[in-house]
N, C-alpha and C positions, 0 to 999 in steps of 0.2 A: 255904828260899825255894822257891817253886814258879813254874812258868811261865817265859816268856822274860824276861830282864833288859831293862829299858828303857835306852835309850842314855844318858839324862840321869843315872840312878842309877849306871850303870857308870862313866861319866866322872867322877862325884864320887868314887867309890871309888879310881879311878886317881889322881886329883889328891891324895887323902889319902896314898896310897902314895908318890907322888912327893915329897910334903912330908916324910914320914918319911925317905925316902932322902936328901933334902938335908941332914937333920940328921946322918945317918951319913956322915961324911966318909971314904968308902972308895973305893979305885980301882975295885974290881969293880962298884960301884954305878953307875958311868957307863954300862956296857953294858946293865944292866937298865933304867936310866932311859930310855936311848935306845929300847930295845925297847918300853917302855910308852908312850912318846910315839908310836911307830909304830902301836901298837894303838889309841890314842885317836883317831887319824885315820881308822880303818877302821870299817865297819859290823859289827855282831855276826855277820852271816852270813859274814863273811870272816876271822874270827879263827882258824878251824881250821888255817890254814896256819902259824900261829905256835905251835901247841900244843907240839911237841917242843922248839922253841927256847926257849919260856918256861920249861919244866920244867928244862932243862939250865942255863940262866942262873940260875934261882932257886936250884938246889942249890949251884952254885958260889958265889953271893953269900952264902948262909947260912953255909957253911963258912968263908969268908973273914971274915965279920962276927963270928962267934963267936971267932975267933982274935984279933981286934983289940979286942974289948970288954973293959974293965977295971972299969968302974963299974956298979953295979946299975941306975942310971938309964938308962944306955945299953942295958942288956939289956932293960929294959922297952920301950924304943923299938924295939929289934929285934923283940921279940915282937909289938908292935903292927903293925909292918911285915909280919911273917909272917901275922898274922890278916887284915890288909887285903888282902895279896896272895892269900891263900887264897880270900877272898871273890870277888876279881876273877877268879881262875882258875876258881872254880866257875861264875861267869857264863859264862866263855868255854867251859868244858866243856859246860854245858847248851846253849849256842848250837851247839856242834859236834854234840851229840846231835840237836838239832832239824834241823841241816843234814843229818845222816845220814838221819834220817827223810825229809826232803824229797828227799834223793838217792835213797833207795829208791823213793819215790813217782815221782820223775822217771824212774828206771830202768824202773819198771813202765809209766809213760806212754810211755817210749821204746819198750818192747816193743810196746805197743799201737799206737804210731805206726808201728813197723816192720810190724806186721801190717796196719795200715791202708794203709801204703805198698805192701805186697805186694798187698793187695786192689785198691788203686788201679792198680798196675801190671797186675794181671790184667784189671781193667775197661778200662784203656787198651789192652791187647792185644786184648780183645774189641771195643772201639770201633774199633781200627784194622782188625781183620778185618771188622767191620760196615761201616766206611768203604769198604774194598775191595769188599765185596759191594754196597754202595750204588753205588759207581762203576760196577761191572759192570751193576747194574740200571739205572742212569741211561743208560749206553751202550745197553743193550738197549731201554729205553723210547724213546730218541732214534731208534734204528733202526726200532722199530715205528711211531713217529710219522712218519718218512719214508715207510715202507711205506703207512701210512694215507693220507698226503697223496697219494702216487702212485695209490693205489686210488681215492681220491675224484676225482682228475683223470680216471682211466680211466672211472670210473662216470659222470662228467659227459659225457665223450665218448661213452660207450655210450648214455646217455639221448638225446643229440642224434641219434645214429645211429638209435635206436629211433623217435624222433619223425619223423625223415626217412622211415624205412621205413613207419611208419604212414600218413604223408601220401601216400607213393607207393602203398601198398596201397589207400587210399581212392580215389585217382585211378584206379588200375587197376580197382578194383571198379566205379566209375562207368562206366569205359570198357566193361567186360564187360557191365554192365547195358544200356548203349546198344547194344552189339553184339548182345545177346540180343534186344532190341527190334527191331533191324534184321533179325536172322535171322527173327524172327516175322513182320515185315512182308514180308520176302522170301518166306517160306513162303506167306503169304497171297497175295502177288503171283503166286508160282508156281502156286498153286491156281487163282487167277483166270485166269492165262495158259493153264493146262491146260484149264480150263472153256471159255475163249474159243476155244482150239484145237479142242476137241471140237465146240463150237457152230459154229465156222467150217467144220470138216470136214463137219458135217451140212448147213450152209448151202451149202457147195460142192456136196455131192451133190444137194441140192434144186435149186440153180441149174443144175447140169449136167443134171438130169432135165428141168427146165423148158426149158433150152436145146435138149435133145434133142426134146422135144415141140414146141417152137417151130419147130425146124428141120424136123421132120416135118410140122408144119402148113403151113410155108412151101412145102414141096415139094408138099403136097396142093393148096394154093392155086394154085401155079404150074401144077400138073397140071390142076386144074379150069379155070383160066383158059385154058390151052392147048387143052383139050378144048372149051371154050366158043367159042374162036376158030375151031376146026375144025368146029364145028357138031355136036359129039358131045354127046348129051344127058347131063345130070348125074344121077347116081343120087339119089333123094330123101334118102337118108341123109346125103349130102354137100352138100345144099342149104344155103345160108346161113340162119342163124336169123333169126327176126323181130327187130325192134329191141328190144322189151321183154325178150326172152330174152338178147340180147347184153349188155344193161345189167346184168341180174342175174348173168350169168356173170362180168363184170368185178368186181362187188362181192364175190362169193365169192372170187375170186382175190386181191383186195386183202386180205381178212381172213386168208386162208391165209398170205400173205406176212407180215402183221403178227404172227401167232403165231410165226413163225420169228425174230423180233427184227429184221427188216429194215425200213427206212423204207417207209411205205406208197406205193404208186404207183397211178396210174390207168391201167388197161389201155385201150389204144386199138387198135382193130382196124385192121390194115393192109389196106386195101381197094384193090386195083389199079384203075386206071382202066378204065372200060367194064365193070366187074364188075356182073353183074346184081344189083339190089337186091331 
């Protein structure tokens, strides 16, 4: 037979063996029958634990059975039992071999699992290190975020300060422009004042000169008048001018005064009473 025994076939063989054992009325058969009943309730993958026990019980039963057998018919029954038991035992042994193969495969898988476990432990250790590094990085990122927030706040404050300074600079620039314009106006006014002072000084000199000549003329007039009162003849050079010449002299004097920037005035000759015309 090849391959794993099916449970139904194995159970049939065991039932046949049990039937043969019941025909053999032997004391030692009770132990073997009990063992076979236990085997019948188990799966083929679990029979290996009964292997040694089956062999020892089978050997003891065969020896005892042959001592009690007296008839040829009973010997045939024993031989049939032996054949049936050998078949059942072969099934059990093949199941044990399959179990051994599975056990070897499981051991190999266990080694692979241990390797995988070691790899998993290594990965876990690396993950733990990575987690620690991540925790440090997260802490550093949080710190950098706080610094960034603080810098943004400072930047906003700096922008407000810059805006305020720019506004102040514009106001001061406008003020400086107005001051420059004021200084330009002051300079122009100073120049005008200096010009007026120069003209005023010139006018004062002209007026002083005119006042001097006027005073001199008054003195001459008083002198002429006094001499006239005393009967002293007047020199022809100092005789009063005719009317047309006096008018022309006044017009020329007015024009001279206008050229000096003074208001025009009409010259009036101061003629004392009783002055000869």
